[in-house]
C-alpha positions, 0 to 999 in steps of 0.5 A, a space after each residue: 915451254 916458254 910459248 906454253 906459259 905464256 899462253 897459260 898466263 894470258 888464258 888465266 888472265 882473260 879468265 879471271 878479268 871475265 870473272 871479276 867482270 861478271 861479278 861486278 856486274 852482277 854485284 851492281 845489278 843487285 845494288 841497283 835493285 835494292 836501291 830502287 826498292 828503298 825508293 
């Protein structure tokens, strides 16, 4: 029970970090592209 819960928490934590990092990169790329267009 304890091992299953720990594994589940680690999996969710890893999934959230990957999702946030990908989302941050996508937003950063969008902002960078818009900045270049303005110049």
